[in-house]
N, C-alpha and C positions, 0 to 999 in steps of 0.2 A: 374118850367118848365110846360108848358101846352101842352098836346098831344091831337090831334084831330083824331079820328078814321075815316075810310072811310064812316061809317054810319052817321057821324056828331056829335057823342057824344064826349065831351071833358073831359079830365082827368088832374088833377093837381098833381104834384109830385115834390119832391126836388131831385136834382142830388146828387148821392153818393159822388161825388168829394168834396162836401161842407164839409164833415167830415174831409178830409185830407187837403183841401185848402179853409179855410173859407173866405178868402178875394178875391178869384178868381172870376172874372167877367165872367159869362157864357152867356151873351147876344149875340145874333147873328144878322146879317143883315137881311133885309127883303128878302123874296123869290123872284126869278126872275119871270117875267110874263110867263104864259103858252105859249107853242109853238103855231104857227098859226094853224088853222083848216086844215084838210086833203084836203078840197076843194080848198085851196089856190094854186095859180099858182106856187108860189115859191117852194112849197114842192113836186110838182108832179114829179120832177126829182129825188127825194130821195126814191122813192118807190122800194120795193124789186122786183127782176126779177121773172117772173113766170116760172114754170117748163115746160119743153118741153115734158118730159115723166113722167109717173106715177112712184112712188117709186118702185113698184114691177117690172116695166119694166127696171128701172135703175139698180136695184139689179141683175136682170137676165142678163143684158148687162155686168155688172162687173164680174159676175161669168163666163160667156162665154169668156170674154177677158182673165181672169186668166187661164182658162183651155187651151186656145190657147197658152199661154206662156209656160205651162207645157207639151204640146204635144211633144216637142222635147226631153225633158228628159225622158218622158215615152217611146217614141219610142227607144231611146238608151238603156234603161233598159230592154226592152222586146226583144232585138236582140237574136238570137240563139247563143250558145257558139261557139267559133272559131274552135273547133276540129272536 
């Protein structure tokens, strides 16, 4: 087995399965071609959407929405006793 690191250095090793399955063929097919470049017109539709608000503003909005949901139960809990 030949491993190639991201830096381009290659390493040769034997698969461990060879000990248990000496006649097993471990060859694989060729790798598929790399995807087209980002400038390609075909991939422009696959881009991630951009944020409309910052993460901090989004977190603040979620907290305020949750507090608004809890306001009814807090108001009920803080009512004076009926006597």
